[in-house]
C-alpha positions in Angstrom: 32.7 5.3 12.4 35.0 5.5 15.4 38.0 3.2 16.1 36.2 2.3 19.4 33.0 1.1 17.5 35.3 -0.9 15.1 37.0 -2.5 18.1 33.8 -3.6 19.6 32.6 -5.0 16.3 35.8 -7.0 16.2 35.2 -8.4 19.7 31.6 -9.3 18.9 32.7 -11.1 15.7 35.3 -13.2 17.5 33.1 -14.1 20.3 29.9 -15.0 18.5 30.7 -18.3 17.0 31.9 -19.7 20.2 28.4 -20.0 21.7 26.2 -19.7 18.6 24.2 -22.9 18.9 25.0 -24.2 22.4 21.5 -24.4 23.6 20.3 -27.2 26.0 16.9 -28.7 26.4 16.8 -27.2 30.0 16.8 -23.6 28.5 13.9 -24.4 26.2 11.4 -25.9 28.6 9.2 -24.8 31.5 7.6 -28.0 32.7 4.1 -26.9 32.0 0.9 -28.9 32.7 -1.0 -30.3 29.8 -4.0 -27.9 29.5 -6.2 -29.4 26.8 -9.5 -30.5 28.2 -9.3 -34.1 29.5 -11.9 -35.3 27.0 -10.0 -34.0 24.0 -6.8 -35.5 25.3 -8.4 -38.9 25.6 -10.0 -38.8 22.2 -6.6 -37.8 20.5 -4.6 -40.5 22.3 -7.3 -43.1 21.4 -7.0 -41.9 17.7 -3.2 -42.2 17.7 -1.0 -43.1 20.8 1.7 -40.6 19.4 -0.5 -37.9 20.8 0.5 -38.7 24.4 4.1 -37.8 23.4 3.1 -34.8 21.5 1.2 -33.4 24.4 4.0 -34.0 26.8 6.5 -32.3 24.6 4.3 -29.4 23.7 3.4 -28.4 27.3 6.8 -28.9 28.4 8.2 -26.5 25.7 8.5 -22.8 26.2 6.2 -22.0 23.1 6.8 -18.7 21.6 5.1 -16.8 18.8 6.9 -14.0 16.9 3.9 -12.0 16.0 0.4 -11.5 17.5 -1.8 -8.5 16.6 -4.3 -8.8 19.6 -3.2 -5.4 21.1 -4.8 -3.6 18.2 -8.1 -5.2 19.2 -7.6 -4.3 22.8 -6.9 -0.7 22.1 -9.4 -0.1 19.2 -12.3 -2.3 20.2 -12.0 -2.7 24.0 -11.2 -6.4 23.5 -11.0 -8.1 26.9 -7.9 -10.2 26.7 -8.7 -12.0 29.9 -12.0 -13.3 28.6 -12.6 -16.3 26.4 -13.8 -15.4 22.9 -15.1 -17.4 20.1 -12.7 -17.2 17.1 -13.8 -15.5 13.8 -11.9 -15.8 10.4 -10.2 -12.5 10.9 -10.2 -11.7 14.6 -10.4 -13.2 18.1 -7.7 -15.9 17.6 -6.1 -15.1 20.9 -7.0 -14.5 24.5 -5.5 -15.5 27.9 -7.8 -18.6 28.7 -7.0 -20.0 25.2 -3.3 -19.3 25.5 -3.3 -21.7 28.4 -5.4 -24.3 26.6 -3.1 -24.0 23.5 0.1 -24.0 25.5 1.3 -20.7 24.1 3.8 -19.4 26.7 5.6 -16.3 25.5 4.2 -14.5 22.4 5.6 -11.2 21.1 2.5 -8.9 20.9 2.6 -6.6 18.1 2.6 -2.9 18.8 1.3 -2.2 15.3 1.3 1.4 13.9 -0.5 1.7 10.5 1.4 3.2 7.7 -1.4 5.8 7.5 0.3 7.6 10.5 3.5 8.1 8.4 6.5 9.5 10.2 4.5 12.1 12.3 4.4 12.4 16.1 1.1 10.7 16.0 3.0 7.4 15.2 4.9 7.1 18.4 1.9 8.3 20.3 -0.1 5.5 18.9 2.6 2.9 19.8 2.8 4.2 23.3 -1.1 4.1 23.8 -0.9 0.5 22.6 1.8 -0.5 25.0 0.0 1.2 27.8 -3.3 -0.7 27.0 -1.4 -4.1 26.8 0.4 -3.5 30.1 -3.0 -2.4 31.6 -4.7 -5.6 30.7 -1.7 -7.8 31.6 -1.7 -6.1 35.1 -5.3 -7.3 35.7 -4.2 -10.9 35.7 -1.0 -11.0 37.9 -1.4 -14.7 38.8 -1.7 -15.6 35.0 0.6 -13.3 32.9 3.3 -10.9 33.3 5.3 -8.5 31.0 8.8 -9.9 29.9 11.8 -8.0 28.6 14.5 -10.6 28.5 15.2 -14.3 27.9 15.6 -14.7 31.7 12.1 -13.1 32.4 10.5 -15.6 29.9 12.1 -18.5 31.7 11.3 -17.1 35.1 7.6 -16.3 34.4 6.8 -19.4 32.4 8.4 -21.6 35.0 6.0 -20.1 37.6 3.1 -21.3 35.7 2.2 -18.0 34.1 2.4 -16.7 30.6 5.0 -14.1 29.5 4.1 -11.1 27.3 6.8 -9.5 25.1 6.4 -6.6 22.6 7.6 -5.8 19.2 7.0 -2.6 17.3 5.6 -3.2 13.8 6.3 -0.3 11.5 9.7 1.5 11.7 8.1 4.7 10.5 6.8 5.0 14.1 10.5 5.8 15.2 10.3 8.9 12.9 14.0 8.1 11.9 14.9 9.2 15.5 17.4 7.2 17.7 16.0 9.0 20.7 12.5 7.6 19.8 14.0 4.0 19.4 15.7 4.3 22.8 12.4 5.6 24.4 10.5 2.7 23.0 13.2 0.3 24.2 12.9 1.7 27.6 9.2 1.2 27.3 9.6 -2.4 26.7 9.8 -3.0 23.0 12.2 -5.7 22.2 12.1 -5.9 18.4 11.4 -3.5 15.7 9.9 -4.5 12.3 11.9 -2.0 10.2 9.1 -1.3 7.8 5.5 -2.2 7.3 4.0 -1.9 3.8 5.5 1.6 3.4 9.0 2.6 2.7 10.1 5.1 5.3 12.8 7.8 5.6 15.6 5.1 6.2 14.5 1.7 4.8 12.6 0.3 1.7 9.6 -2.0 2.2 8.8 -5.0 0.1 5.3 -3.6 -1.0 6.4 0.0 -1.7 8.5 1.5 -4.3 12.1 1.8 -3.3 13.7 5.0 -2.4 17.0 4.1 -1.0 17.8 0.7 -2.6 17.8 -0.8 0.9 19.0 1.2 3.9 20.3 4.7 3.8 22.9 6.1 6.1 20.3 6.9 8.8 19.0 3.4 8.4 22.5 2.0 9.0 22.8 4.1 12.2 19.5 2.7 13.4 20.7 -0.9 12.9 23.9 -0.1 14.8 21.9 1.5 17.6 19.6 -1.5 17.7 22.7 -3.9 18.2 24.0 -1.5 20.8 20.6 -1.4 22.7 19.8 -5.1 22.6 16.8 -4.5 20.2 16.1 -7.4 17.9 15.9 -6.5 14.2 12.9 -7.8 12.4 13.2 -8.0 8.7 9.6 -9.1 7.8 8.1 -6.7 5.4 11.3 -5.2 4.2 12.6 -5.3 0.6 15.2 -7.8 -0.5 17.7 -4.9 -0.8 17.0 -3.8 2.8 17.1 -7.4 4.1 20.7 -7.9 2.6 21.9 -4.5 4.0 20.6 -5.6 7.4 22.4 -8.9 7.6 25.6 -7.4 6.2 25.5 -4.8 9.0 24.0 -6.4 12.0 26.5 -7.9 14.6 23.5 -9.8 16.2 21.1 -12.5 14.8 18.0 -11.1 13.2 14.5 -12.5 12.9 11.7 -12.6 10.4 8.9 -12.4 12.9 6.1 -13.4 10.6 7.3 -14.7 7.1 7.2 -17.8 5.2 9.0 -19.4 2.2 9.0 -17.9 -1.3 10.1 -21.1 -3.0 6.7 -22.6 -1.9 4.6 -19.5 -2.4 5.9 -16.8 -4.5 4.7 -13.9 -2.5 7.1 -10.8 -1.9 6.4 -11.1 1.9 8.0 -14.4 1.8 11.8 -15.1 2.0 13.8 -16.3 -0.9 16.2 -19.3 -0.7 19.1 -16.6 -0.9 17.7 -14.8 2.0 17.2 -18.0 3.9 20.9 -18.9 3.3 21.9 -15.4 4.5 19.7 -15.5 7.6 21.4 -18.7 8.6 24.8 -17.2 8.1 23.7 -14.4 10.4 22.4 -16.9 13.1 18.8 -15.7 12.7 15.4 -17.2 12.8 12.4 -17.2 10.4 9.2 -17.4 12.1 6.5 -19.1 9.9 3.5 -17.0 9.2 0.2 -18.9 9.3 -1.6 -16.5 6.9 -3.4 -18.5 4.2 -2.2 -16.0 1.5 1.4 -16.7 2.4 1.3 -20.6 2.7 -1.4 -21.9 0.6 0.1 -24.4 -1.9 -2.7 -23.6 -4.4 -1.1 -20.3 -4.9 1.0 -21.7 -7.6 3.4 -19.6 -9.7 0.8 -19.3 -12.4 -1.7 -17.9 -9.8 0.6 -15.6 -8.3 1.7 -14.3 -11.8 -2.0 -13.5 -12.4 -2.1 -11.6 -9.1 1.0 -9.6 -9.9 -0.3 -8.8 -13.5 -3.5 -7.4 -12.0 -1.5 -5.3 -9.5 0.5 -4.0 -12.4 -2.6 -3.2 -14.6 -5.1 -2.1 -12.0 -3.0 -0.5 -9.4 0.1 0.9 -11.2 2.2 -1.8 -9.7 1.3 -0.8 -6.0 2.0 -4.0 -4.2 0.1 -2.9 -1.2 -2.9 -4.0 -3.2 -1.6 -7.5 -3.5 -3.7 -8.9 -0.7 -6.9 -7.6 -2.3 -5.9 -9.3 -5.6 -4.9 -12.5 -4.0 -8.3 -12.7 -2.2 -10.1 -11.9 -5.4 -8.3 -14.5 -7.5 -8.8 -17.1 -4.7 -12.5 -16.3 -4.8 -12.8 -16.5 -8.6 -10.9 -19.9 -8.7 -12.6 -21.3 -5.7 -9.3 -21.8 -3.9 -10.1 -23.4 -0.5 -8.0 -22.6 2.6 -4.8 -24.5 3.0 -4.5 -27.2 5.7 -2.2 -27.2 8.8 0.1 -29.4 6.7 0.8 -26.4 4.6 2.3 -24.5 7.5 4.3 -27.7 8.4 5.7 -27.8 4.8 7.1 -24.2 5.3 8.7 -25.2 8.6 10.1 -28.3 7.1 11.5 -26.5 4.0 13.5 -24.1 6.2 14.7 -26.8 8.6 15.9 -28.9 5.6 17.6 -26.0 3.7 19.3 -24.1 6.4 18.9 -26.1 9.7 16.3 -26.6 12.4 18.1 -23.9 14.5 16.7 -21.2 12.2 12.9 -21.7 12.1 10.1 -20.8 14.5 6.4 -19.8 14.8 5.0 -16.4 13.8 1.3 -16.9 13.4 0.1 -13.4 12.7 -3.0 -14.2 14.8 -5.5 -11.4 14.9 -3.7 -9.6 12.1 -4.9 -11.9 9.0 -8.1 -12.5 7.2 -7.9 -16.2 6.7 -6.1 -19.0 8.5 -5.5 -22.6 7.4 -8.0 -25.2 8.3 -6.8 -26.7 11.5 -5.2 -23.5 12.8 -8.3 -21.5 13.5 -6.9 -20.1 16.7 -4.3 -20.4 19.4 -5.9 -23.6 20.9 -4.8 -25.5 17.9 -1.0 -25.1 18.5 -0.6 -28.7 19.9 -1.4 -30.0 16.4 1.7 -28.4 15.2 3.8 -30.4 17.6 1.9 -33.6 16.7 2.5 -33.1 13.0 6.3 -32.4 13.6 6.5 -35.6 15.5 4.6 -37.5 12.6 7.4 -36.2 10.2 10.2 -37.4 12.3 11.4 -34.5 14.3 13.2 -35.2 17.4 12.1 -33.9 20.8 15.0 -31.5 21.0 14.4 -30.2 17.5 10.7 -29.6 18.4 11.7 -27.6 21.4 13.9 -25.4 19.1 11.1 -24.8 16.6 8.4 -24.1 19.2 10.4 -21.5 21.0 14.0 -22.5 21.8 15.3 -20.7 18.6 13.6 -17.5 19.4 14.9 -17.5 22.9 18.5 -18.3 21.8 18.3 -15.1 19.5 17.0 -13.1 22.4 19.8 -14.4 24.5 22.5 -13.6 21.9 21.1 -10.1 21.2 21.3 -9.3 24.9 24.9 -10.7 25.2 26.0 -8.5 22.4 24.5 -5.5 23.9 26.1 -6.2 27.1 29.4 -6.3 25.2 28.8 -2.9 23.8 28.1 -1.5 27.2 31.2 -3.1 28.7 33.5 -1.9 26.0 32.2 1.5 24.9 31.3 4.3 27.3 28.8 6.7 25.7 
């Protein structure tokens, strides 16, 4: 590690705390119009006058989502993003008309590369094909949506009355362990990388695979440093606990968990432990709560999850990639119903109370999960989250942070740190 690099790390460390959480309401809002149908608005306000405040706040906020899998449908099934669809339990949760109705302003669309591609040239080709398809469909609706590559883009686009589309790569194996590929995908518009998927790769261990490196290896550490230098957000959803702690030790920029929930409430290895939440707060990062029923359902008690893990050990030789199958089977056998919207609010509330409201956001996993909680069947239901947060006593400013402000703040900080690298280091 060169003395120049160490000098830049020193500059980053001394500058970061000065601006860490200085984030005004103006930076988190876009002044959007309430887009729920008038008859729905009237009915809700008649039921509870608090809905008037909830709707004002929700559509004024820049609402972000850390992880939406709709591009897979676009590429593989010819899904027309510009057309309104009927939601199904496991698909068609998001489209452009319903984004307007639900007030979703700036989601990260997942450029998902299945673990089955491995670290072969087919993996980045798959990513590039999905990027191209998303951009193609966005370009068909220039008056309604535009691609965004920075926090400034998000504000500019959403304040023009349009939606902003950002992209995150899900599956670090698609980088093939190559910094050149990382740079190329950044230049193509990717703004975060989920370091692993269900599979351990050549530089990082995953939460649902057997460890090879006890976290990150030397190549993984180089990848983290390059992501900081580029301005690529590091996403630690799906990684092993050891990888997580290596990342927060190394990264000079805040990191995110783009679609994870709370392990203390549901003991799922895809959720974050209290120790991880505490470390994420020290890093300045954000956990974006996943809506997947198998990650938030309170009826997945410790006893139920132990039965799941027992079956994984005995039937699948400990292969945690089979965990979802066993959760589904146990829930079916025990007639466990879907969770309610309140379960998602419980996970948001837990994070806010433990590590602060500055460290939590939304990461629905729409179009990537098989079952959603009752009351969160698709993107049009997002205003109910704002209503529930108001009912629990959250302030207007805190709700703006949860809905999108915290994610925007991370994007701003990652960009600023990358600028510092460019200003101080000449490559």
